[in-house]
DSSP file (Angstrom, degrees, kcal/mol; ACC not computed):
  #  RESIDUE AA STRUCTURE BP1 BP2  ACC     N-H-->O    O-->H-N    N-H-->O    O-->H-N    TCO  KAPPA ALPHA  PHI   PSI    X-CA   Y-CA   Z-CA
    1    1 A M              0   0    0      0, 0.0     2,-0.3     0, 0.0   104,-0.1   0.000 360.0 360.0 360.0 139.3   22.6    2.6   -8.4
    2    2 A L        -     0   0    0     38,-0.2     2,-0.6    60,-0.0    62,-0.1  -0.632 360.0-139.6 -90.9 150.6   21.4    6.1   -7.7
    3    3 A T        -     0   0    0     60,-0.5    60,-3.2    -2,-0.3     2,-0.1  -0.943  29.0-147.1-110.5 110.5   18.1    6.9   -6.0
    4    4 A F  B     -A   62   0A   0     -2,-0.6    58,-0.3    30,-0.3     3,-0.1  -0.420  27.0-170.4 -86.6 152.0   16.6    9.9   -7.7
    5    5 A V     >  +     0   0    0     56,-3.0     4,-1.9    -2,-0.1     5,-0.2  -0.116  49.7 124.3-121.6  30.5   14.5   12.7   -6.4
    6    6 A I  H  >  +     0   0    0     55,-0.4     4,-2.8     1,-0.2     5,-0.2   0.886  68.8  56.0 -61.7 -40.7   13.6   14.1   -9.8
    7    7 A K  H  > S+     0   0    0     28,-0.3     4,-2.7     1,-0.2     5,-0.2   0.927 107.4  48.7 -60.1 -44.3    9.9   13.9   -9.3
    8    8 A E  H  > S+     0   0    0      1,-0.2     4,-2.3     2,-0.2    -1,-0.2   0.906 113.2  47.3 -61.6 -41.7   10.1   16.0   -6.2
    9    9 A K  H  X S+     0   0    0     -4,-1.9     4,-1.7     2,-0.2    -1,-0.2   0.879 112.2  50.3 -66.7 -37.9   12.2   18.6   -8.0
   10   10 A R  H  <>S+     0   0    0     -4,-2.8     5,-2.2     2,-0.2     4,-0.3   0.920 111.3  47.4 -66.8 -43.9    9.8   18.6  -11.0
   11   11 A V  H ><5S+     0   0    0     -4,-2.7     3,-1.5     1,-0.2    -2,-0.2   0.907 110.1  53.3 -63.8 -42.1    6.8   19.1   -8.7
   12   12 A D  H 3<5S+     0   0    0     -4,-2.3    -1,-0.2     1,-0.3    -2,-0.2   0.863 108.6  50.1 -59.2 -35.5    8.6   21.9   -6.9
   13   13 A A  T 3<5S-     0   0    0     -4,-1.7    -1,-0.3    -5,-0.1    -2,-0.2   0.464 113.2-123.7 -82.1  -1.4    9.3   23.5  -10.3
   14   14 A K  T < 5 +     0   0    0     -3,-1.5     2,-0.4    -4,-0.3    -3,-0.2   0.887  62.4 142.4  59.1  42.7    5.5   23.1  -11.1
   15   15 A L      < -     0   0    0     -5,-2.2    -1,-0.2     4,-0.0     2,-0.1  -0.923  46.4-134.9-113.6 138.8    6.2   21.2  -14.3
   16   16 A S     >  -     0   0    0     -2,-0.4     4,-2.5    -3,-0.1     5,-0.2  -0.436  28.8-111.4 -79.0 164.1    4.2   18.2  -15.6
   17   17 A L  H  > S+     0   0    0      1,-0.2     4,-2.3     2,-0.2     5,-0.1   0.895 120.7  53.2 -61.9 -39.8    6.0   15.1  -16.8
   18   18 A K  H  > S+     0   0    0      2,-0.2     4,-2.1     1,-0.2    -1,-0.2   0.907 109.1  47.9 -62.6 -43.0    4.8   16.0  -20.3
   19   19 A K  H  > S+     0   0    0      2,-0.2     4,-2.6     1,-0.2    -2,-0.2   0.913 110.8  50.9 -65.9 -43.1    6.3   19.5  -20.1
   20   20 A L  H  X S+     0   0    0     -4,-2.5     4,-2.5     1,-0.2     6,-0.4   0.897 109.1  52.7 -60.7 -39.3    9.6   18.2  -18.7
   21   21 A S  H  X S+     0   0    0     -4,-2.3     4,-2.3     1,-0.2     5,-0.4   0.913 110.4  46.8 -61.5 -43.8    9.7   15.8  -21.7
   22   22 A K  H  < S+     0   0    0     -4,-2.1    -2,-0.2     2,-0.2    -1,-0.2   0.910 113.8  47.7 -65.6 -42.1    9.1   18.6  -24.1
   23   23 A I  H  < S+     0   0    0     -4,-2.6    -2,-0.2     1,-0.2    -1,-0.2   0.916 122.1  33.6 -65.8 -43.3   11.8   20.9  -22.5
   24   24 A T  H  < S-     0   0    0     -4,-2.5    -2,-0.2    -5,-0.2    -1,-0.2   0.728  97.4-129.8 -87.0 -23.0   14.4   18.1  -22.3
   25   25 A G     <  +     0   0    0     -4,-2.3     2,-0.3     1,-0.3    -3,-0.2   0.562  64.2 134.9  79.8   8.0   13.6   16.2  -25.5
   26   26 A L        -     0   0    0     -5,-0.4    -1,-0.3    -6,-0.4    -2,-0.2  -0.682  66.2 -94.8 -92.6 146.1   13.6   13.0  -23.4
   27   27 A N     >  -     0   0    0     -2,-0.3     4,-2.4     1,-0.1     5,-0.2  -0.291  25.6-133.8 -59.4 135.4   10.9   10.4  -23.7
   28   28 A E  H  > S+     0   0    0      1,-0.2     4,-2.5     2,-0.2     5,-0.2   0.880 106.7  52.1 -60.6 -39.9    8.1   10.8  -21.2
   29   29 A K  H  > S+     0   0    0      2,-0.2     4,-2.5     1,-0.2    -1,-0.2   0.911 109.1  50.6 -63.3 -42.1    8.1    7.1  -20.4
   30   30 A F  H  > S+     0   0    0      2,-0.2     4,-2.4     1,-0.2    -2,-0.2   0.929 111.1  48.2 -59.7 -46.5   11.9    7.2  -19.7
   31   31 A L  H  X S+     0   0    0     -4,-2.4     4,-2.9     2,-0.2    -2,-0.2   0.904 110.9  51.1 -62.5 -42.0   11.4   10.2  -17.4
   32   32 A F  H  X S+     0   0    0     -4,-2.5     4,-1.7     1,-0.2    -1,-0.2   0.938 112.4  45.9 -59.6 -47.5    8.6    8.5  -15.5
   33   33 A E  H  <>S+     0   0    0     -4,-2.5     5,-3.3     1,-0.2     6,-0.8   0.861 113.6  49.5 -66.0 -35.7   10.7    5.4  -15.0
   34   34 A L  H ><5S+     0   0    0     -4,-2.4     3,-1.6     3,-0.2   -30,-0.3   0.924 109.1  52.0 -67.5 -44.9   13.7    7.5  -13.9
   35   35 A E  H 3<5S+     0   0    0     -4,-2.9   -28,-0.3     1,-0.3    -2,-0.2   0.835 112.8  45.5 -58.8 -33.6   11.6    9.4  -11.5
   36   36 A N  T 3<5S-     0   0    0     -4,-1.7    -1,-0.3    -5,-0.2    -2,-0.2   0.236 115.2-115.3 -97.9  12.7   10.3    6.2   -9.9
   37   37 A N  T < 5S+     0   0    0     -3,-1.6    -3,-0.2     1,-0.1    -2,-0.1   0.821  77.6 128.0  59.4  35.9   13.8    4.6   -9.8
   38   38 A Y      < +     0   0    0     -5,-3.3     2,-0.5    -6,-0.1    -4,-0.2   0.594  56.0  75.3 -91.1 -13.5   13.0    1.9  -12.3
   39   39 A I        -     0   0    0     -6,-0.8     3,-0.1     1,-0.1    -2,-0.0  -0.854  55.8-172.6-104.5 131.7   16.0    2.7  -14.5
   40   40 A E  S    S+     0   0    0     -2,-0.5     2,-0.4     1,-0.2   -38,-0.2   0.631  71.2  50.5 -96.0 -15.7   19.4    1.7  -13.4
   41   41 A S        +     0   0    0    -40,-0.1     2,-0.3     2,-0.0    -1,-0.2  -0.984  57.1 158.3-132.0 128.1   21.5    3.4  -16.0
   42   42 A V        -     0   0    0     -2,-0.4     2,-0.1    -3,-0.1     3,-0.0  -0.995  35.4-118.6-144.5 143.2   21.2    7.0  -17.2
   43   43 A S     >  -     0   0    0     -2,-0.3     4,-2.0     1,-0.1     5,-0.1  -0.446  19.1-123.6 -82.8 157.0   23.8    9.2  -18.9
   44   44 A Y  H  > S+     0   0    0      1,-0.2     4,-2.6     2,-0.2     5,-0.2   0.864 113.2  58.5 -64.2 -35.6   25.3   12.3  -17.5
   45   45 A V  H  > S+     0   0    0      2,-0.2     4,-2.1     1,-0.2    -1,-0.2   0.912 105.9  48.5 -60.7 -43.0   24.0   14.2  -20.6
   46   46 A E  H  > S+     0   0    0      1,-0.2     4,-2.0     2,-0.2    -1,-0.2   0.912 111.6  49.4 -63.5 -42.3   20.4   13.2  -19.8
   47   47 A L  H  X S+     0   0    0     -4,-2.0     4,-2.9     1,-0.2    -2,-0.2   0.874 108.8  53.5 -64.7 -36.8   20.9   14.2  -16.2
   48   48 A E  H  X S+     0   0    0     -4,-2.6     4,-2.6     2,-0.2    -1,-0.2   0.910 107.6  50.8 -63.2 -41.7   22.3   17.6  -17.4
   49   49 A L  H  X S+     0   0    0     -4,-2.1     4,-2.0     2,-0.2    -2,-0.2   0.917 113.6  44.8 -60.6 -44.0   19.2   18.2  -19.6
   50   50 A I  H  X S+     0   0    0     -4,-2.0     4,-1.9     2,-0.2    -2,-0.2   0.934 113.2  49.8 -66.7 -46.5   16.9   17.4  -16.6
   51   51 A A  H  X>S+     0   0    0     -4,-2.9     5,-2.4     1,-0.2     4,-0.7   0.912 111.0  49.5 -60.1 -43.7   18.8   19.5  -14.2
   52   52 A K  H ><5S+     0   0    0     -4,-2.6     3,-0.8     1,-0.2    -1,-0.2   0.919 110.7  49.8 -61.9 -43.9   18.9   22.5  -16.6
   53   53 A A  H 3<5S+     0   0    0     -4,-2.0    -1,-0.2     1,-0.2    -2,-0.2   0.828 116.1  42.6 -64.2 -31.9   15.1   22.2  -17.2
   54   54 A L  H 3<5S-     0   0    0     -4,-1.9    -1,-0.2     2,-0.1    -2,-0.2   0.441 109.7-123.5 -94.7  -1.4   14.5   22.1  -13.4
   55   55 A N  T <<5S+     0   0    0     -3,-0.8     2,-0.3    -4,-0.7    -3,-0.2   0.903  73.2 112.0  59.4  44.3   17.0   24.9  -12.7
   56   56 A V  S   <S-     0   0    0     -5,-2.4    -1,-0.2    -6,-0.1     2,-0.2  -0.841  72.6 -94.1-133.4 171.7   19.1   22.7  -10.3
   57   57 A R    >   -     0   0    0     -2,-0.3     3,-1.5     1,-0.1     4,-0.3  -0.559  35.9-114.3 -83.9 155.6   22.5   21.1  -10.2
   58   58 A V  G >  S+     0   0    0      1,-0.3     3,-2.1    -2,-0.2     4,-0.2   0.903 117.2  58.2 -55.8 -42.4   22.9   17.5  -11.4
   59   59 A R  G >  S+     0   0    0      1,-0.3     3,-0.7     2,-0.2    -1,-0.3   0.676  95.5  65.2 -66.4 -14.9   23.9   16.4   -7.9
   60   60 A D  G <  S+     0   0    0     -3,-1.5    -1,-0.3     1,-0.2    -2,-0.2   0.517  86.8  73.6 -80.8  -4.7   20.5   17.8   -6.6
   61   61 A L  G <  S+     0   0    0     -3,-2.1   -56,-3.0    -4,-0.3   -55,-0.4   0.545  98.7  39.6 -87.5  -7.7   18.7   15.1   -8.7
   62   62 A Y  B <  S-A    4   0A   0     -3,-0.7   -58,-0.3   -58,-0.3     2,-0.2  -0.969  82.8-104.9-142.3 156.5   19.6   12.2   -6.4
   63   63 A Y        -     0   0    0    -60,-3.2   -60,-0.5    -2,-0.3     2,-0.2  -0.474  33.0-157.3 -75.2 149.5   19.9   11.3   -2.8
   64   64 A T    >   -     0   0    0     -2,-0.2     3,-1.6   -62,-0.1     4,-0.4  -0.723  36.3 -96.7-118.0 172.9   23.4   10.9   -1.3
   65   65 A L  T >  S+     0   0    0      1,-0.3     3,-1.4    -2,-0.2     4,-0.5   0.834 122.4  63.8 -60.0 -31.5   24.6    9.0    1.7
   66   66 A G  T 3> S+     0   0    0      1,-0.3     4,-0.6     2,-0.2     3,-0.3   0.740  95.0  60.2 -64.1 -22.5   24.4   12.2    3.7
   67   67 A D  H <> S+     0   0    0     -3,-1.6     4,-2.6     1,-0.2    -1,-0.3   0.631  83.3  83.6 -78.9 -13.5   20.7   12.3    3.1
   68   68 A Y  H <> S+     0   0    0     -3,-1.4     4,-2.0    -4,-0.4    -1,-0.2   0.929  93.2  42.5 -58.5 -49.6   20.2    8.9    4.9
   69   69 A E  H  > S+     0   0    0     -4,-0.5     4,-2.3    -3,-0.3    -1,-0.2   0.887 112.6  54.1 -66.3 -38.1   20.1   10.4    8.4
   70   70 A M  H  X S+     0   0    0     -4,-0.6     4,-2.2     1,-0.2    -1,-0.2   0.911 109.6  48.1 -61.2 -41.9   17.9   13.3    7.2
   71   71 A L  H  X S+     0   0    0     -4,-2.6     4,-2.5     2,-0.2    -1,-0.2   0.862 108.1  54.8 -67.4 -35.8   15.4   10.8    5.8
   72   72 A R  H  X S+     0   0    0     -4,-2.0     4,-2.2    -5,-0.2    -2,-0.2   0.929 109.9  46.4 -62.7 -43.7   15.5    8.8    9.1
   73   73 A R  H  X S+     0   0    0     -4,-2.3     4,-2.2     1,-0.2    -2,-0.2   0.915 112.0  51.1 -63.4 -42.0   14.6   11.9   11.0
   74   74 A K  H  X S+     0   0    0     -4,-2.2     4,-2.5     1,-0.2    -2,-0.2   0.887 108.7  52.6 -61.6 -39.3   11.9   12.7    8.5
   75   75 A L  H  X S+     0   0    0     -4,-2.5     4,-2.5     2,-0.2    -2,-0.2   0.929 108.4  49.3 -62.1 -46.5   10.6    9.1    8.9
   76   76 A H  H  X S+     0   0    0     -4,-2.2     4,-2.2     1,-0.2    -2,-0.2   0.896 112.1  48.3 -62.3 -40.6   10.4    9.4   12.7
   77   77 A I  H  X S+     0   0    0     -4,-2.2     4,-2.5     2,-0.2     5,-0.2   0.924 111.3  50.2 -64.3 -44.2    8.5   12.7   12.5
   78   78 A A  H  X>S+     0   0    0     -4,-2.5     4,-3.3     2,-0.2     5,-0.7   0.884 109.6  51.1 -63.2 -39.0    6.1   11.3    9.9
   79   79 A I  H  X5S+     0   0    0     -4,-2.5     4,-1.5     3,-0.2    -1,-0.2   0.936 112.6  46.3 -62.6 -45.8    5.4    8.2   12.2
   80   80 A D  H  <5S+     0   0    0     -4,-2.2    -2,-0.2    -5,-0.2    -1,-0.2   0.890 122.7  35.1 -63.3 -39.7    4.7   10.5   15.1
   81   81 A E  H  <5S+     0   0    0     -4,-2.5    -2,-0.2    -5,-0.1    -1,-0.2   0.849 134.9  17.4 -85.7 -36.1    2.5   12.8   13.1
   82   82 A K  H  <5S-     0   0    0     -4,-3.3    -3,-0.2    -5,-0.2    -2,-0.2   0.541 104.1-111.5-119.1 -10.7    0.7   10.5   10.7
   83   83 A G    ><< -     0   0    0     -4,-1.5     3,-1.4    -5,-0.7     6,-0.3  -0.011  34.5 -76.1  93.3 158.9    1.1    7.0   12.0
   84   84 A V  T 3  S+     0   0    0      1,-0.3    -1,-0.1    -5,-0.1    -5,-0.1   0.801 125.2  52.6 -62.9 -32.6    3.0    3.9   10.9
   85   85 A N  T 3  S+     0   0    0     -3,-0.1    -1,-0.3    -6,-0.1    -2,-0.1   0.269  81.2 122.4 -92.5  12.7    0.6    3.0    8.1
   86   86 A S  S <> S-     0   0    0     -3,-1.4     4,-2.0     1,-0.1     5,-0.1  -0.346  70.3-122.2 -75.5 157.1    0.6    6.4    6.4
   87   87 A I  H  > S+     0   0    0      1,-0.2     4,-2.6     2,-0.2     5,-0.2   0.888 112.5  55.6 -63.3 -40.5    1.5    6.7    2.7
   88   88 A E  H  > S+     0   0    0      1,-0.2     4,-2.4     2,-0.2     5,-0.2   0.918 107.2  48.7 -60.6 -44.1    4.2    9.2    3.6
   89   89 A V  H  > S+     0   0    0     -6,-0.3     4,-2.4     1,-0.2    -1,-0.2   0.906 111.1  51.3 -62.5 -41.5    5.9    6.8    6.0
   90   90 A R  H  X S+     0   0    0     -4,-2.0     4,-2.2     2,-0.2    -2,-0.2   0.923 110.3  48.2 -61.4 -45.2    5.7    4.1    3.3
   91   91 A K  H  X S+     0   0    0     -4,-2.6     4,-2.1     1,-0.2    -2,-0.2   0.920 113.2  46.7 -63.5 -44.2    7.4    6.3    0.7
   92   92 A I  H  X S+     0   0    0     -4,-2.4     4,-2.6     1,-0.2    -1,-0.2   0.896 110.7  53.6 -65.1 -39.3   10.2    7.4    3.1
   93   93 A S  H  X S+     0   0    0     -4,-2.4     4,-2.5    -5,-0.2    -1,-0.2   0.901 107.7  50.6 -61.3 -41.6   10.7    3.7    4.2
   94   94 A I  H  X S+     0   0    0     -4,-2.2     4,-2.5     2,-0.2    -1,-0.2   0.923 110.7  49.0 -63.0 -44.4   11.1    2.7    0.5
   95   95 A L  H  X S+     0   0    0     -4,-2.1     4,-2.8     1,-0.2    -2,-0.2   0.923 111.1  49.8 -60.8 -44.3   13.7    5.5   -0.1
   96   96 A L  H  X S+     0   0    0     -4,-2.6     4,-2.8     1,-0.2    -1,-0.2   0.907 110.5  50.4 -61.7 -41.4   15.6    4.4    3.0
   97   97 A D  H  X S+     0   0    0     -4,-2.5     4,-2.8     2,-0.2    -1,-0.2   0.925 111.4  48.4 -61.0 -44.9   15.6    0.8    1.9
   98   98 A E  H  X S+     0   0    0     -4,-2.5     4,-2.3     2,-0.2    -2,-0.2   0.926 113.8  46.1 -62.7 -45.3   16.9    1.8   -1.5
   99   99 A L  H  X S+     0   0    0     -4,-2.8     4,-2.1     2,-0.2    -2,-0.2   0.920 113.2  49.4 -63.8 -43.2   19.6    4.0   -0.1
  100  100 A F  H  X S+     0   0    0     -4,-2.8     4,-1.3     1,-0.2    -2,-0.2   0.927 112.3  47.6 -61.7 -45.8   20.6    1.3    2.4
  101  101 A N  H  < S+     0   0    0     -4,-2.8    -1,-0.2     1,-0.2    -2,-0.2   0.884 111.3  51.1 -63.8 -37.9   20.8   -1.4   -0.3
  102  102 A N  H >< S+     0   0    0     -4,-2.3     3,-1.0     1,-0.2    -1,-0.2   0.854 106.5  54.5 -68.6 -33.9   22.8    0.9   -2.5
  103  103 A M  H 3< S+     0   0    0     -4,-2.1    -1,-0.2     1,-0.2    -2,-0.2   0.813 110.2  47.8 -67.0 -28.5   25.3    1.6    0.3
  104  104 A N  T 3<        0   0    0     -4,-1.3    -1,-0.2     1,-0.2    -2,-0.2   0.324 360.0 360.0 -98.0   7.6   25.8   -2.1    0.7
  105  105 A E    <         0   0    0     -3,-1.0    -1,-0.2    -4,-0.2    -2,-0.1   0.458 360.0 360.0 -83.6 360.0   26.3   -3.0   -3.0
């Protein structure tokens, strides 16, 4: 299973979910679920549509194993700056858990 970063890319591109849906022709609910990693299966064609709309490569839409260490460093910085109970630390922890679980499948 892939762990997507589509939401981050969409926000960087200053697009709403509704606008991304209109550009790609993909259902807004589907995009929401994909952004939040609720969907386990997505076609390459769908990923191409999203990547094109966001002006990125398909491989830029998801985390890879190489991102694991980068996220760990980001987590440590967030803990130092915002504390263990911050929302940012929680989000990074969830991503790390997802990546770790995917590496061990």
